[in-house]
C-alpha atoms as one frame of an Amber mdcrd trajectory, in Angstrom:
protein
   0.228   0.088  -0.091   0.907   3.461  -0.693  -0.157   6.900   0.101  -1.341
   7.366  -3.154  -4.693   5.752  -4.028  -3.639   3.179  -6.663  -7.211   3.808
  -8.407  -8.157   7.484  -8.419 -11.720   8.056  -9.693 -13.853   6.207 -12.324
 -15.989   7.777 -15.335 -18.067   6.376 -18.389 -16.694   7.028 -21.901 -19.097
   9.011 -24.707 -18.604   6.241 -27.390 -22.329   6.343 -28.232 -22.233   9.576
 -28.352 -24.198  10.928 -31.679 -20.955  12.343 -33.354 -20.622  16.179 -33.132
 -23.618  16.747 -31.223 -21.840  18.634 -28.378 -25.114  20.273 -27.544 -27.125
  16.727 -26.229 -23.825  16.452 -24.229 -24.799  18.265 -20.836 -27.524  16.296
 -20.344 -25.521  12.961 -20.802 -22.906  14.614 -18.219 -25.567  15.198 -15.727
 -26.386  11.524 -16.023 -23.091  10.088 -15.476 -22.409  12.440 -12.451 -25.966
  11.208 -11.534 -25.159   7.146 -11.460 -21.134   8.121  -9.536 -18.876   8.831
 -11.765 -16.081  11.052 -10.896 -14.431  11.196 -14.648 -15.791  11.067 -17.896
 -13.877   9.512 -20.990 -14.287  11.931 -23.778 -13.752  10.004 -27.152 -12.129
  12.440 -29.605 -13.587  10.398 -32.491 -16.942  11.481 -31.042 -16.297  15.114
 -30.390 -14.095  16.481 -33.280 -11.044  18.211 -31.590  -8.605  17.263 -33.914
  -9.380  18.611 -37.653  -6.629  17.772 -40.219  -3.867  17.166 -37.805  -4.724
  20.518 -36.131  -6.311  21.418 -32.870 -10.378  22.412 -33.224  -9.819  25.042
 -30.089 -13.271  26.056 -30.112 -14.551  22.485 -29.807 -12.095  21.481 -27.110
 -12.811  24.767 -24.837 -16.765  24.393 -25.327 -16.532  20.572 -24.325 -14.341
  21.411 -21.514 -16.463  24.231 -19.750 -19.625  21.688 -20.534 -17.250  19.077
 -18.411 -16.408  21.215 -15.819 -20.018  22.788 -14.886 -20.771  19.066 -14.449
 -18.635  18.516 -12.074 -16.898  16.054 -13.666 -12.910  15.400 -14.817 -12.281
  14.690 -18.240  -9.837  12.185 -19.813  -9.142  11.665 -23.440  -9.306   8.758
 -26.108  -7.560  10.251 -28.965  -9.000   9.292 -32.160  -8.965   5.614 -32.688
  -7.175   6.001 -36.189  -3.956   7.416 -34.860  -0.893   4.703 -36.052   2.211
   5.939 -34.932   3.314   3.121 -37.143   1.274   4.034 -40.414   2.944   2.853
 -43.224   1.786   6.092 -45.430   2.098   8.905 -43.348   2.950   8.899 -39.645
   4.005  12.181 -39.639   0.082  13.099 -39.738  -0.251  10.766 -37.139   1.922
  12.184 -34.843   0.561  15.544 -35.610  -2.728  14.436 -34.459  -1.277  13.097
 -31.610  -0.024  16.334 -30.525  -3.030  18.525 -31.492  -4.808  15.622 -28.994
  -2.504  16.686 -26.000  -2.977  20.197 -26.837  -6.703  19.591 -26.622  -6.285
  18.187 -23.517  -4.790  21.483 -22.001  -7.869  22.856 -22.966 -10.163  20.727
 -21.491  -8.245  20.188 -18.698  -7.301  16.547 -18.784  -4.390  15.235 -17.450
  -4.893  11.462 -19.176  -5.231  10.607 -22.847  -5.236   7.255 -24.544  -3.394
   6.029 -27.645  -3.836   2.974 -29.657  -0.624   0.908 -30.165   0.733   0.702
 -33.403  -0.660  -1.407 -36.277   0.869  -2.478 -39.596  -0.440  -4.386 -43.039
   0.621  -8.039 -42.093   3.623  -8.376 -44.963   5.323  -5.029 -43.823   5.003
  -6.388 -39.995   7.007  -9.550 -41.055   9.490  -7.589 -43.098  10.016  -4.483
 -41.208   8.302  -5.119 -37.942  11.260  -4.332 -35.440  12.162  -1.414 -37.671
   8.491   0.251 -37.548   8.073  -0.158 -33.650  11.696   1.638 -33.355  10.145
   4.492 -35.147   7.158   4.392 -32.732   9.203   4.639 -30.052  11.286   7.739
 -31.478   7.341   9.317 -31.769   6.061   8.479 -28.638   9.178   9.842 -26.768
   8.729  13.110 -28.467   5.027  12.886 -28.049   5.839  12.276 -24.017   7.870
  15.365 -24.357   4.895  17.471 -25.205   2.927  15.470 -22.553   4.870  16.260
 -19.747   5.202  20.147 -20.868   1.627  19.765 -20.450   1.076  17.174 -17.537
  -0.770  14.853 -19.746   0.201  10.736 -19.031  -0.309   9.245 -22.057  -1.091
   5.803 -22.172  -0.622   3.454 -25.116  -3.733   1.107 -25.184  -3.397  -3.018
 -26.228  -5.455  -3.788 -29.010  -7.167  -6.974 -30.214  -4.997  -9.641 -32.129
  -6.262 -12.173 -34.903  -3.554 -15.070 -36.220  -3.879 -14.655 -39.996  -5.473
 -10.902 -40.001  -4.924  -8.542 -42.679  -3.226  -6.261 -40.304  -1.168  -7.320
 -37.337  -1.446  -4.942 -33.623   1.881  -6.134 -31.932   0.287  -4.526 -28.789
  -2.177  -7.134 -28.798   0.359  -9.290 -26.674   0.524  -6.942 -23.319   3.787
  -8.310 -23.087   4.783  -6.978 -26.309   3.405  -3.826 -25.657   5.314  -3.826
 -21.886   8.657  -4.555 -23.553   7.877  -1.552 -26.122   7.329   1.033 -23.152
  10.524  -0.180 -21.244  12.098   0.644 -24.635  10.308   3.858 -24.964  11.320
   4.859 -21.087   9.384   7.845 -20.964   8.149   9.145 -17.562   5.154  10.406
 -19.341   4.616   7.434 -21.528   2.527   4.428 -19.854  -0.391   1.819 -20.672
  -3.970   1.734 -21.098  -4.803  -1.818 -19.703  -7.868  -3.112 -21.713  -9.464
  -5.954 -19.790 -11.242  -7.449 -22.800  -9.078  -6.494 -25.589  -6.348  -8.851
 -23.472  -9.226 -11.601 -23.105 -10.035 -11.897 -26.524  -6.137 -12.155 -27.678
  -5.393 -14.100 -25.357  -7.979 -17.032 -26.414  -6.937 -16.057 -30.249  -3.154
 -15.721 -29.636  -2.681 -18.212 -26.879  -0.493 -16.399 -24.174  -1.456 -16.581
 -20.751  -4.049 -14.196 -19.748  -2.917 -13.749 -16.137   0.656 -13.522 -16.443
   0.847 -11.116 -19.746  -1.303  -8.752 -17.722   0.793  -9.163 -14.691   3.789
  -8.371 -16.779   1.949  -5.094 -18.458   0.767  -3.564 -15.128   3.700  -1.514
 -13.515   3.083   0.720 -16.924  -0.365   1.007 -16.455  -1.998   4.237 -15.374
  -5.344   3.881 -17.501  -7.800   1.251 -17.488 -10.603   0.072 -19.518 -13.031
  -1.949 -17.819 -15.378  -3.980 -19.499 -16.224  -7.899 -19.921 -16.666 -10.655
 -22.575 -16.354 -14.690 -23.209 -12.874 -14.646 -25.221 -14.507 -15.770 -28.259
 -13.706 -14.199 -31.641 -16.506 -13.773 -33.832 -18.704 -11.131 -35.627 -22.251
 -10.897 -36.616 -24.305  -8.290 -38.522 -26.670  -7.638 -36.053 -25.367  -6.790
 -32.364 -28.205  -8.476 -30.714 -27.057 -11.564 -32.108 -23.381 -11.155 -30.750
 -24.560 -10.951 -27.157 -27.126 -13.866 -27.575 -23.635 -15.871 -28.673 -21.343
 -14.119 -26.337 -18.745 -13.277 -29.039 -16.641 -10.628 -30.077 -15.443  -7.471
 -28.291 -18.865  -6.849 -26.285 -18.087  -4.105 -23.767 -20.443  -5.588 -21.704
 -20.558  -5.236 -17.737 -17.706  -6.395 -15.797 -18.461 -10.018 -14.153 -21.148
 -10.755 -16.876 -18.488 -12.067 -19.302 -15.848 -15.040 -18.275 -12.929 -12.454
 -17.514 -11.399 -13.730 -13.880 -11.555 -10.750 -12.036 -11.178 -12.649  -8.852
  -7.766 -13.873  -9.951  -6.617 -11.335 -11.753  -6.673  -8.000  -9.781  -4.354
  -9.175  -6.690  -1.994  -9.755  -9.185  -2.215  -5.911 -10.630   0.291  -3.635
 -10.100  -0.908  -0.514 -11.583   0.693   3.073 -10.950  -0.771   5.561  -8.591
  -3.788   7.350  -9.434  -4.368   5.174 -12.464  -7.851   5.705 -13.882 -10.732
   3.306 -13.673 -12.196   4.059 -16.859 -15.370   2.172 -17.936 -16.145   1.579
 -21.537 -19.571   0.042 -21.933 -21.143  -0.485 -25.045 -24.594   1.691 -25.342
 -26.808  -1.178 -25.371 -26.047  -1.890 -21.243 -26.343   1.935 -20.529 -29.681
   0.681 -18.329 -27.080  -0.954 -16.032 -24.837   1.972 -15.838 -25.385   2.692
 -11.852 -24.410  -0.911 -11.247 -21.502  -0.785 -13.713 -20.271   2.472 -11.903
 -20.478   0.876  -8.376 -18.727  -2.055  -9.468 -15.970  -0.027 -10.907 -15.867
   1.803  -7.161 -15.835  -1.595  -5.818 -12.559  -2.662  -8.064 -10.923   0.760
  -6.642 -11.772   0.038  -3.257 -10.486  -3.598  -3.299  -7.442  -2.542  -5.213
  -7.090   0.710  -2.884  -7.807  -1.233   0.717  -8.059  -4.587  -0.220 -12.105
  -4.318   0.175 -13.874  -7.479  -0.774 -15.096  -7.591  -3.822 -18.458  -9.676
  -4.892 -20.189 -10.434  -8.048 -23.082  -8.281  -8.669 -24.163 -10.437 -10.711
 -23.945 -13.890  -9.352 -27.148 -14.533  -9.318 -28.707 -13.076 -12.655 -28.153
 -15.658 -15.190 -29.096 -19.734 -15.266
């Protein structure tokens, strides 16, 4: 135990917000505050903070004011498309990431998620180590900007699939930990997406508990949600729910992630943000999910007993 909390604050994301409709944001934020969120994870691809690699100053300031008025603390998930290993125009992607850090300053956000790099499979096979080295250089430059702004960068593990057309090296949490160890920048850490890692562990065959334990010392941002570790896709998301396939972003403890075994092995950095990435179809469960996130925080911070809120819900 340290004097600083391991988990400092929890909050829902805005993935299901109608793109660009910031006029709807005050009501959404008020609901989040009402169900117990202390923070909100702002989803950049829904809010257009970056336009052509440049900061949209007016948009960032407007949203920052709305979040402050709601009594919430913002964090930012930068645009999903930012790929610091992009084979065609990595400079533009780095510029978009830099503009996202500038958006954090206007928003008052001190944590920002970036996806780990992705390459076409043939290019990964031919140039993977060189491309990862280039990503490290970009992360160090962005880390310098982030440090000046007081923003913690958090590189997220993605989903891996054997034989896929594109390779995400960071789908393996151990590989992401090794990359961050080589970056060795005080303002660059990890975002641990529990659901992504659960799917990847089943697809790629790594030990889920051991891999997340290896990454955990770099982690200062969480994406909490659940699934069954089953690859698959259906045109109808309702069928995915029925079959328990894909990246469901379901409430914690409704899938098969072994939370009770996993959490005691985590060694997150102090003041890690407990972000909840919840699919919109589960928003009626928001109060229970936020309460579960608070319970996970109490479990990690004070050793409080963690119970499954859904233990009697399914037959």
